Each structure stands twice: as structure tokens, then as C-alpha cells.
C-alpha positions in Angstrom: 131.0 54.5 12.8 129.8 50.9 13.1 130.3 49.4 16.5 132.2 46.1 17.0 129.9 43.8 18.9 131.4 41.6 21.6 129.6 39.0 23.6 131.6 37.3 26.3 130.7 33.7 26.9 132.2 31.7 29.7 132.5 28.3 31.3 132.8 28.1 35.1 135.1 25.4 36.5 136.7 24.4 39.8 140.3 25.6 39.9 141.5 23.7 43.0 143.9 21.5 41.1 145.3 24.2 38.8 147.8 27.0 39.2 148.1 30.1 37.0 151.8 29.3 36.2 150.9 25.7 35.4 148.1 26.7 33.1 150.3 29.4 31.4 153.1 26.9 30.7 150.6 24.5 29.1 149.2 27.2 26.8 152.1 29.4 25.8 153.6 27.0 23.2 150.3 26.5 21.4 149.1 30.1 21.4 151.2 33.2 20.7 150.4 36.5 22.3 149.9 35.4 25.9 149.9 37.4 29.2 149.8 36.4 32.8 148.8 38.6 35.8 148.8 37.4 39.4 148.7 39.0 42.8 150.4 37.9 46.1 148.2 40.3 48.0 145.3 38.1 49.0 144.2 40.0 52.1 141.0 41.1 50.4 138.6 39.3 48.1 139.1 41.7 45.2 142.9 41.0 45.2 142.5 37.2 44.9 142.3 37.0 41.1 144.8 35.8 38.4 144.3 36.4 34.7 145.7 34.7 31.6 145.1 36.4 28.2 145.4 34.3 25.1 145.4 35.2 21.4 145.3 39.0 20.8 142.6 39.9 18.3 142.5 43.7 18.6 144.1 46.7 20.2 146.5 49.6 19.6 150.3 49.9 19.3 152.4 53.1 19.2 156.0 52.5 18.1 156.9 56.1 17.3 155.7 59.6 18.0 154.4 59.8 14.4 151.7 57.2 14.1 149.4 54.8 15.9 148.5 51.3 14.7 145.0 49.9 15.2 144.3 46.2 15.1 140.6 45.6 14.5 139.3 42.0 14.9 139.0 40.2 11.6 140.3 43.1 9.6 143.6 44.4 8.2 145.5 46.7 10.6 145.0 50.4 10.2 147.7 53.1 10.6 146.9 56.7 11.5 149.3 59.6 11.8 149.6 61.4 15.1 149.0 65.1 14.5 149.1 66.2 18.2 150.8 63.9 20.6 148.6 65.1 23.5 145.5 63.8 21.8 146.6 60.2 22.3 144.6 59.5 25.5 141.4 60.7 23.7 142.3 58.8 20.6 142.8 55.5 22.4 139.6 55.8 24.4 137.6 56.7 21.2 139.0 53.5 19.7 138.0 51.4 22.7 134.5 52.9 22.4 134.2 51.4 19.0 133.7 48.1 20.9 130.2 47.4 22.3 130.1 44.8 25.0 127.2 42.9 26.5 127.7 43.2 30.2 127.6 39.8 31.9 125.8 39.3 35.2 128.9 37.7 36.8 131.4 40.5 37.7 134.3 38.1 37.4 133.6 37.8 33.6 133.7 41.5 33.2 137.4 41.3 33.8 137.8 39.8 30.4 136.1 42.8 28.7 138.9 45.3 28.1 142.5 45.8 26.9 145.6 44.4 28.7 148.8 46.3 28.0 151.4 48.9 29.0 152.7 52.5 28.6 156.4 53.1 28.8 157.9 56.0 30.8 158.8 57.7 27.5 155.1 57.7 26.6 154.8 60.7 29.0 155.3 62.8 25.9 151.7 61.8 25.0 150.5 63.0 28.4 152.5 66.2 29.1 153.9 69.1 27.1 157.5 67.8 27.6 160.1 66.7 25.2 162.7 64.2 26.4 165.6 62.7 24.5 163.7 59.5 23.6 161.7 61.7 21.2 164.7 61.7 18.8 165.7 58.0 19.2 164.1 54.7 18.2 162.3 53.2 21.2 163.7 49.8 22.4 160.0 48.5 22.5 156.7 50.1 21.4 155.9 53.2 23.6 152.4 51.9 24.2 150.7 48.6 23.5 147.2 47.6 24.6 145.4 44.4 23.4 142.1 42.7 23.4 142.4 39.0 24.0 140.1 36.4 22.5 140.3 34.2 25.5 140.8 35.3 29.1 141.1 32.8 32.0 139.9 34.4 35.2 140.9 32.5 38.4 139.3 33.4 41.7 141.6 32.0 44.3 139.3 33.0 47.1 136.6 30.7 45.9 138.7 28.2 44.0 136.8 29.0 40.8 138.0 29.5 37.2 136.2 31.2 34.4 137.2 30.2 30.9 136.0 33.3 29.0 135.8 34.0 25.2 135.2 37.4 23.7 133.0 36.3 20.7 133.1 38.6 17.7 131.6 37.8 14.3 134.1 36.5 11.8 136.6 35.3 14.5 136.9 31.5 14.6 136.8 29.8 18.0 139.3 27.4 19.3 137.9 27.2 22.8 138.0 23.4 22.9 141.8 23.4 22.4 142.2 25.9 25.2 140.2 23.8 27.6 142.0 20.6 26.5 145.4 22.3 27.2 144.3 23.5 30.6 143.4 19.9 31.6 146.6 18.5 30.1 149.0 16.8 32.5 152.1 18.0 30.6 153.7 21.1 32.0 156.6 21.9 29.6 159.6 23.7 31.2 163.0 24.6 29.8 166.3 25.6 31.5 167.7 29.1 31.9 171.4 30.1 32.2 173.2 33.4 32.5 176.1 34.3 30.2 179.0 36.6 30.9 179.0 39.3 33.6 176.3 41.7 34.6 176.9 45.2 33.3 175.5 48.6 34.2 174.9 51.8 32.3 176.7 53.8 35.0 179.4 53.0 37.5 179.0 53.2 41.3 181.1 56.4 41.3 179.1 57.7 38.3 175.9 57.1 40.2 177.2 58.9 43.3 178.2 61.9 41.1 174.6 61.9 39.6 173.2 61.9 43.1 175.4 65.0 43.9 173.8 66.7 40.9 170.4 65.8 42.3 171.3 67.2 45.7 172.5 70.4 44.1 169.2 70.8 42.2 167.3 70.4 45.5 169.6 73.0 47.2 169.0 75.5 44.3 165.3 75.0 44.7 164.8 73.5 41.2 163.0 70.5 42.8 162.2 69.3 46.3 162.9 65.8 45.3 164.1 63.9 42.3 164.3 60.1 41.6 167.5 59.0 39.9 168.0 55.5 38.6 170.6 53.2 37.1 170.1 50.2 34.7 171.7 46.8 34.6 171.9 44.2 31.8 172.5 40.4 32.0 173.0 38.2 29.0 171.3 34.7 29.1 170.3 31.6 27.2 167.2 29.5 27.6 163.8 30.3 29.1 163.4 33.6 30.9 160.0 32.5 32.3 162.1 30.8 35.0 163.2 34.2 36.1 159.5 35.2 36.5 158.9 32.0 38.5 161.8 32.8 40.8 160.9 36.4 41.2 157.3 35.7 42.2 158.8 33.3 44.9 161.5 35.6 46.3 159.6 38.9 46.0 155.8 38.2 46.2 154.0 41.5 45.5 150.5 42.8 44.8 151.3 43.0 41.0 152.9 39.9 39.4 153.0 39.9 35.6 154.5 38.2 32.5 153.6 39.8 29.2 155.0 37.8 26.2 155.1 39.8 22.9 157.3 37.4 21.0 160.4 39.5 20.4 160.4 40.9 23.9 158.8 40.2 27.3 157.9 42.3 30.3 157.9 40.6 33.7 157.8 41.9 37.2 156.7 41.9 40.8 155.7 45.4 41.4 154.6 46.7 44.9 153.0 49.9 43.6 149.9 50.8 41.5 150.0 53.6 39.0 146.2 54.0 39.0 143.2 52.0 40.1 139.7 53.1 39.0 136.8 51.1 40.4 133.3 51.7 41.8 133.5 55.4 40.8 136.8 56.0 42.6 140.4 56.6 41.4 143.0 55.3 43.8 146.8 55.6 44.0 149.2 54.2 46.6 152.3 56.4 47.0 155.3 54.4 48.2 158.3 56.4 49.5 160.6 55.7 52.4 162.8 52.6 52.2 165.0 50.6 54.6 166.7 47.3 53.9 165.4 44.2 55.7 167.7 42.1 57.8 165.9 38.8 57.6 165.4 38.8 61.4 161.8 39.5 62.4 162.6 41.4 65.6 165.3 43.5 64.0 163.0 44.3 61.1 160.3 45.5 63.5 162.9 47.8 65.0 163.9 49.1 61.6 160.2 49.7 60.7 159.9 51.9 63.8 163.1 53.7 62.9 161.7 54.2 59.4 158.6 55.8 60.8 160.7 58.2 62.8 163.3 59.0 60.1 163.0 62.7 59.2 164.4 62.4 55.7 162.3 59.4 54.7 159.1 60.9 56.1 159.6 64.3 54.5 160.0 62.4 51.2 156.9 60.4 51.8 154.8 63.4 52.8 155.9 65.3 49.8 154.9 62.5 47.4 151.5 62.0 49.1 150.9 65.7 48.6 151.9 65.2 44.9 149.4 62.3 44.6 146.7 64.5 46.1 147.4 67.2 43.6 147.5 64.8 40.6 144.1 63.3 41.5 142.6 66.7 42.2 143.2 67.6 38.6 140.7 64.9 37.5 138.6 63.9 40.6 136.5 65.4 43.3 136.6 64.9 47.1 140.3 63.7 47.2 141.2 62.2 50.5 144.1 60.3 52.1 142.6 57.0 53.3 145.7 55.5 54.8 148.9 57.3 55.7 152.4 56.0 56.3 151.6 52.3 56.7 154.6 49.9 57.0 154.7 47.2 54.3 157.3 44.4 54.3 158.7 43.0 51.1 161.4 40.4 50.5 164.4 42.7 50.6 163.0 46.1 51.8 160.6 47.8 54.1 158.4 50.6 52.6 156.1 53.3 53.8 152.8 53.2 51.9 149.8 55.5 51.8 146.5 55.5 49.9 144.9 58.5 48.2 141.6 58.4 46.4 139.1 60.7 44.8 135.6 60.5 43.2 135.8 60.1 39.4 133.8 62.6 37.4 131.0 61.5 35.1 132.0 60.0 31.7 135.7 60.3 32.6 138.2 58.9 30.1 140.5 56.5 32.1 143.4 57.2 29.8 143.1 60.9 30.6 143.1 60.1 34.3 146.2 57.9 33.7 147.8 60.8 31.8 147.1 63.3 34.6 148.8 61.0 37.2 151.6 59.7 35.0 154.3 59.0 35.8 153.9 58.5 39.6 155.8 61.1 41.6 157.4 58.3 43.5 159.4 57.5 40.2 160.0 61.1 39.1 160.0 63.6 41.9 158.4 67.0 42.7 157.6 69.2 41.1 157.1 66.5 38.6 157.6 68.4 35.3 161.0 69.9 36.4 162.1 66.6 37.9 161.5 64.8 34.6 163.5 67.4 32.7 166.4 66.9 35.1 166.1 63.1 34.9 166.4 63.4 31.2 169.5 65.5 31.6 171.2 63.5 34.3 170.5 59.8 33.5 172.7 58.4 30.8 170.0 56.2 29.2 166.4 56.8 28.3 164.1 55.0 30.7 162.0 53.1 28.2 159.8 50.6 30.1 161.1 51.5 33.6 158.7 53.6 35.6 155.9 53.1 33.0 152.7 51.2 33.8 151.2 47.9 32.9 147.8 46.2 33.5 144.1 46.3 32.5 141.8 48.9 31.0 138.1 48.0 30.9 135.6 49.0 28.3 133.5 50.3 31.3 136.2 52.7 32.4 137.7 50.5 35.1 141.5 50.5 35.4 144.2 48.6 37.3 147.7 49.6 36.2 150.9 48.8 38.1 154.1 50.8 37.9 156.9 48.9 36.1 159.4 48.7 39.0 161.0 45.4 40.2 160.6 44.6 36.5 162.6 42.9 33.8 162.6 43.7 30.1 163.8 40.6 28.2 164.9 41.3 24.6 167.5 39.6 22.3 168.6 37.3 25.1 169.4 40.2 27.5 167.6 41.0 30.7 167.3 44.7 31.5 166.5 45.8 35.0 166.6 49.2 36.8 166.0 50.9 40.1 166.2 54.4 41.5 166.3 56.4 44.8 164.6 59.5 45.8 167.1 62.4 46.2 166.5 65.3 48.5 168.7 68.1 49.8 169.6 65.9 52.8 170.6 62.8 50.8 173.9 61.1 51.2 175.2 59.6 47.9 176.5 56.4 49.4 173.1 55.8 51.2 171.2 56.4 48.0 173.5 54.0 46.1 172.8 51.3 48.7 169.0 52.0 48.4 169.2 51.2 44.7 171.2 48.1 45.4 168.6 47.0 48.0 165.8 47.4 45.6 167.6 45.4 42.9 168.4 42.6 45.4 165.2 40.6 44.7 165.8 40.9 40.9 169.4 39.7 41.1 168.4 36.9 43.5 165.7 35.8 41.0 168.2 35.6 38.2 170.5 33.4 40.3 167.6 31.2 41.4 166.3 30.8 37.9 169.4 28.8 36.9 168.4 26.1 39.5 164.8 25.6 38.2 
């Protein structure tokens, strides 16, 4: 099969007078298909990048379990039937291998060479031999969508540098001058946002407590050691939901900030947790389990952090999920180790316990297969994972859709950086959807788990309120 040649050209500029949000607002009305990725975790040089993808020219989309759509640059879309759903990781990677890139000398430019996109929680049926009720319903958004962007702006905040990159392919016209002109424009168009009607949930407080009791009973029977049960909220609105993203990145700064605009729906979030990172020959996951609510008082929060480190239930849950992460990586990696264990991380509304587990990636590994073997994260499903997912499908009233899926970057060179879609909004038909869950064990108290869900949703609800003032 003929390869699709890509040469990535770039222009290097100073970025000291620009912000990712400002650039994005200048570009989004001129170019459709735009995505924005940022990070509030600037403690290390490799985390100090922001990305803006403009004008999708290639990629894949899966809107049902029957077929996959391919978008090939400069050609008509192709549709292929799915004969075996478990072949999808191989199928997508084979498609990505149809692109042949010329590797640039500057590593920052390599971050333009790949697909940006997501996989919903319900896409697990492409990764595991499991059938959940979404298999017989129409997905609210495509199950998977990964795209190649013609232009990618890479901003290195550590060095105040910006790379205006273009993935050049024969037959695709360039409009790079317009992109640069808009970046330098002084106009930053903004629009108001306003909520309408009352917030609604897919389950009442009493209903959630009853669901937790079912989860506890499952743990006591020995069906699972732990299960993550969630509830969803909806809020109608009018206006520009990008204001919600602006507010969210302010009230809940996190390692993964993202806004993916697909026209008829948007995904935006401030996730604290990675699904999978692959770089420099290593696969890395960061299990997050163990949660206390912050008080806003630094001294009291330090005391709470100490209490969290000594809480038997929270630590048992965390240890269980670190073991699950080790087992997941051991299926596809060698020399799996725990690099960091039970570190305290502070977020706007909660305190979490965080660990890091890594393993050496085997030669010629398919990153989508590694993603499949670690998906979904045990911190959003439970342990054992397969049985927990079956019970989630039985107990939760609504299919999860985007919630607990993953979103981010897949490089042509096998690199991967995907965040879990938690602390995340789906915006569709002037409705915001947002969801959170709690890890249930035999020792859980229903009221406490309900409050944990509310604590996790606190930043999202605060962002909605704040967005009305922007």
C-alpha cells in the first residue's frame, strides 16, 4: 500500500506575549476542527507544553460497533466494516503506519506528528471480550475519534518559545499565512455564557446510596474487591461553553487541561490522572485512589493529608489499584516497577494519593494495544476489572459514554500521552454533562461515598457558576 508522505515544516517564534487561550480564541472562528491541550503541571520541563491543533485533514472515527471511517488527506473518506471488534487496536495502528513522516531534528516539532483524539469508556468493547449495554444503543458521541491536524502550534512555556508547525502533504493547500496572521491579531473574541433551568441528575441521592449498598454487597460476596460507581449530572445553557473551560482551568488547575471542539459536541476537562504515557521506551501510569475533601485552610489540609496517609480504607483501596496497574502493565511490558508510592497531591477541592508505575515497552509495540491492555484504568472501574465493569453496567442507570474514557495524543513513533476523562464536561445540544464516581469496598459507608462524589464534582459546578461572570 502506498505510503502517505508527511513533511513537518515549522516556524519558531517567541511566545512571551501570547497565551494558549488567547491564540485559541483568535483561531477557532476562522478554522473548524480545533483542539487545545494545556498543562498546569510545570514542575518538569517535559510538562511545560501547550498544543493547539487546527484543521483536521486525516484520521479515524468509529460511531458504531459495525464500521470504522477513515479520513485520508485529500481523498474521499473510506468506510470499512468491523468483522472482529477486538481487531480495532491493530486496525488503527496499521492505518497510522500508512503515514510516513520525516522526523525533524527539533523534538518539540515531533509533537505535531501524530493523531489527537479520544476513546470513550464504551470503547472498552474493542479492547476486552465484554459486552455492555451500550452495544445495543446509539452512542451519544462517536466511540473513538483520532485526527491528524494540518497545523499544530506547540508552545514551550519553559523557554517562552512557540513552534508554528504544518504537516505538509501533497495535494493539501496551505493557509499558514492566515494562521500566523490570526495569532498576531489583537482581537480576542469572547461571548457570554448563561445557565438555564435547574441541574438534574440521572440518579437521586437516595438512589446513589442504594447503588453503593449493592456495591458493598458485591464486595462482601467476593465478586469484587472494589468497584467504582458513578452518577451523572446535566445542566442546560445558552452561549459559549468555552467560558466553562476557562473557569475550570482557573478553579481546578491540573496536569491535563483540554478543549476538543468537534462542532456538534465538545469535550473539555481538567483531569488529574493519565490513562497511559509512552515515552523513551517506557510505559507509565499514575494510579490515583484515596480522596479527602480540602478545607481551604493550609494547616488543616496538611493535617487531612496526614490522616489520609493513615486511613486504612483509603490506603487499602490505593494499594489494590497500584497492584492492578502493575498487573496491567505486566501484560505488555517488562521490568514493571513502582517508582513513586502514595504521594500526596493537592487539587482545588480534594486531596489525592498518587503513585507511579512504569515498565519497559517491548520492541515494535503497538501503542493502541498497550492502551487496550490498560483500559479503562482500574481507578475508574475496580478490581478485578472485568467483573467490576460487568457490575457497573448492571448497577449504573446510564451508559458511561465519554466518562472514564481517555483523551490526548498518539504519535506516529509510538509515543502516547492520554489522560482519563474525569473532571470533564461533554457539551452537546446546549447541555453540559458531567460525572464522578467513588471507589466502593466492603468497608464503605454510603453517605461518605456520596459526599466523595459531590467533592469531586465541586470544581466542575464552581466552574459553571464562574463562567457566567466571564
